[in-house]
C-alpha atoms as one frame of an Amber mdcrd trajectory, in Angstrom:
protein
   3.700  35.786   9.323   3.328  32.428   6.900   5.123  32.117   3.997   5.292
  29.060   1.830   8.441  27.718   3.320   7.050  27.958   6.679   7.174  24.423
   7.619  10.362  24.115   5.919  11.940  26.794   8.465  10.153  25.006  11.305
  12.265  21.734  10.752  15.657  23.254   9.367  15.787  26.587  10.306  16.165
  29.878   9.424  19.515  29.913   8.046  19.619  26.110   6.110  16.466  27.696
   4.190  18.137  30.629   3.246  20.904  28.064   1.536  18.695  26.533   0.264
  17.358  29.318  -2.012  21.029  30.589  -2.689  21.420  27.164  -3.857  21.229
  25.962  -7.653  20.686  22.489  -8.320  20.150  21.427 -12.809  18.036  17.806
 -12.791  18.753  16.411 -16.263  15.770  14.515 -17.421  12.003  15.489 -16.577
  10.394  12.421 -16.900   9.257   9.881 -14.361  12.321   9.866 -11.762  13.480
  13.400 -12.669   9.447  15.264 -12.588   9.531  14.101  -8.976  12.617  15.545
  -7.538  12.298  18.886  -9.553   9.192  19.374  -7.957  10.979  18.320  -4.209
  13.432  20.583  -4.828  11.260  23.525  -5.923   9.050  22.968  -2.759  11.738
  22.802  -0.819  13.003  26.198  -1.652  15.680  25.830  -3.780  16.253  29.174
  -5.723  17.934  28.179  -8.768  16.351  25.463 -10.799  18.320  24.931 -14.413
  16.269  22.024 -16.329  17.346  19.449 -19.234  15.366  17.462 -21.240  14.719
  17.255 -25.235  11.381  15.364 -24.679   8.048  16.476 -25.014   4.736  14.381
 -23.161   2.926  11.241 -24.494  -0.102   9.865 -23.422   2.074   6.990 -22.314
   3.809   9.168 -19.075   0.874  10.142 -17.278   0.780   6.975 -15.169   4.137
   8.211 -13.962   5.178  12.030 -14.523   4.009  14.602 -12.355   4.955  17.207
 -15.955   2.335  14.584 -17.644  -1.527  15.294 -17.884  -4.061  15.516 -20.313
  -3.231  19.330 -21.108   0.116  19.271 -21.439   0.136  16.713 -23.761   2.272
  17.398 -26.493   4.482  20.446 -24.799   7.706  20.219 -24.378   8.928  18.634
 -20.408  10.876  21.725 -19.548   8.315  24.275 -20.775   5.338  22.464 -18.946
   8.505  21.473 -15.644   9.137  25.856 -15.827   5.423  26.413 -15.737   4.444
  24.301 -12.752   7.644  25.577 -10.912   6.457  29.395 -11.744   2.731  27.986
 -10.266   4.861  27.175  -6.939   6.265  30.293  -6.447   7.466  32.936  -8.724
  10.372  33.697  -6.926  12.122  30.346  -8.267  14.437  31.347 -11.144  14.169
  28.372 -13.714  16.602  27.620 -16.470  15.271  25.741 -19.590  17.917  23.870
 -21.857  15.720  21.868 -24.510  18.200  19.598 -25.785  19.523  16.121 -25.455
  22.949  15.952 -23.234  26.025  14.001 -24.532  29.551  13.931 -24.295  29.857
  16.826 -26.928  27.136  19.475 -24.830  28.032  18.454 -21.486  30.927  20.656
 -20.334  29.188  23.502 -21.863  25.540  22.671 -19.830  26.648  21.254 -16.488
  28.121  25.046 -15.582  27.918  27.134 -13.036  25.751  25.103 -10.436  26.089
  23.856  -6.697  24.496  20.312  -7.325  23.346  18.041 -10.493  20.930  15.707
 -10.127  20.893  12.577 -13.316  17.164  11.113 -13.424  18.024  10.145 -17.302
  18.728   6.510 -19.327  21.135   7.053 -21.614  24.278   5.485 -20.425  27.223
   7.048 -22.652  25.312  10.446 -21.593  25.383   9.713 -17.728  28.715   8.505
 -18.539  29.488  12.700 -20.008  27.651  13.532 -16.638  29.790  11.480 -14.465
  32.894  12.433 -16.520  31.974  16.196 -16.450  31.109  16.786 -12.876  34.230
  14.992 -11.436  36.835  16.986 -13.884  34.735  20.350 -12.535  34.519  18.853
  -9.057  30.637  20.086  -8.834  28.738  17.287  -6.915  26.102  15.021  -8.169
  23.689  11.889  -7.614  22.409   9.661 -10.087  19.663   7.543 -10.806  19.423
   3.818 -11.609  17.224   1.621 -13.135  13.441   2.374 -11.398  11.401   0.277
 -14.109  10.674  -3.040 -13.734  10.328  -2.778 -10.034   7.214  -2.684  -7.441
   8.962  -3.089  -3.958   9.591   0.670  -2.230  11.395  -1.154   0.664  14.341
  -2.503  -2.062  14.907   1.141  -2.870  18.555   2.403  -1.265  21.264   5.173
  -1.357  25.113   4.133  -1.365  27.773   4.735  -3.477  28.206   3.157  -6.977
  31.028   1.033  -6.161  28.720  -0.594  -3.302  25.876  -1.124  -5.252  23.965
  -4.728  -6.717  21.322  -6.386  -8.194  20.794  -3.535 -10.234  21.431  -4.234
 -14.010  21.765  -0.295 -15.203  24.887  -0.173 -12.032  26.555  -3.210 -13.100
  26.993  -1.670 -16.340  27.907   2.177 -16.182  30.766   0.290 -13.084  32.134
  -1.531 -16.318  32.228   1.902 -18.438  32.925   3.850 -15.051  35.862   1.663
 -15.183  36.532   1.999 -18.788  36.900   6.284 -19.129  38.902   6.219 -15.982
  35.814   7.859 -13.810  35.836   7.016 -10.224  32.713   5.153  -9.108  32.695
   6.427  -5.641  29.224   8.990  -5.794  26.512   8.592  -4.952  23.439   6.855
  -6.372  19.669   6.026  -5.903  18.928   1.954  -6.727  17.254  -0.585  -5.999
  18.028  -4.275  -5.009  14.856  -5.800  -5.884  15.516  -8.310  -9.152  14.020
  -6.641 -12.237  10.695  -7.973 -13.245   9.730  -9.362 -16.935   7.823  -6.447
 -17.966   8.936  -5.214 -21.399   6.884  -4.392 -24.439   7.993  -5.873 -27.817
   9.604  -2.337 -28.953  11.535  -2.247 -25.770   9.324  -0.223 -23.615   9.562
  -1.317 -19.761   6.369  -1.520 -17.303   6.735   0.785 -14.517   4.861   2.169
 -11.572   4.569   6.207 -10.281   5.423   4.766  -6.581   8.269   3.380  -7.469
   9.667   6.610  -9.668   8.333   8.529  -7.483  10.352   7.392  -4.336  13.496
   7.144  -7.061  13.013  10.979  -7.179  12.382  12.395  -3.861  15.287  10.045
  -2.848  17.589  12.166  -5.295  15.662  15.473  -4.110  16.223  14.724  -0.219
  19.953  13.538  -0.854  20.299  17.189  -2.319  18.643  18.793   0.264  21.183
  17.520   3.236  23.553  18.063   1.648  23.074  21.752   0.960  22.188  22.227
   4.224  25.075  20.362   5.823  23.334  17.408   7.512
């Protein structure tokens, strides 16, 4: 009998689908990168998702964020995300945290999870995620800068200490060193030189094709780690 995970079972097998359904993944950031990661994890069969984001949907999000629609403008991203996941499957447990993660609340938020996906922009918040995950020995993967790029072939996965070109990764490596944080953890990044596409208010140009691939890379890495490839 067919079910929503039939084709996933064909590819991964019943035992691995069971692993996904028994797993809890936290995604921090429900925007351009995070929305695609969340969607892929939900459709792949992750049984419990914890979502963290403090922001609401704006019209400028529509060009690259799955949760951004005309019908969701001004709604909290975590609430929109939960509604969408529930529409994919009511069997998925979804916990939402409408808050900005920082060094003050990171340790409380990041708990009782099997994997953490970092899909946020704030450098200090990223450092807080790395520190807590390493202290608690929770596996995680982090997204570097996806804006200002147009070439999907330049997107890669490597450990933070092996990244190149990406300015955000360079800054974060220095911050990790200053805070005694190991840089031997996986990241998704691009080796394309950032383009000069910034507005006067410092907003950066971006495409759904690139942010989406970043998010899908994050999700695929988590899935493969959970099933034990």
